[in-house]
C-alpha angles and dihedrals in degrees: 000000000000123000094253094054090047092051091050091052092049091050091050092049092047091051091050090048091053090049097048098032089211131105125184132185133225106248100175137015127207107176104281095355121078133182116228131193128192104050104106095167098048116119135209111274095019124134120239131188128222121217091254090061097258117135129220139189120230104235103170141015125207112170110288092354126080126189115225128195106218113227096209139059089231108113119240125211130221107267096036111143120240133185 
């Protein structure tokens, strides 16, 4: 990814973060499914965006943890921000 594309993704994520006021973090990765904590207002079936610009679909809720299906083959690391 070139620097300009990376800057655009960061700006988009930062704008989303300002809009939602919530930031979660990937706490576990299982291939294309990740567990996220820190998004108390997220609902089942909603789309979320990771800080690298990748999108995900909330597929399960379990208390403070939500399960997100990652809509990319790009791997995510534990600690990645999501909003």
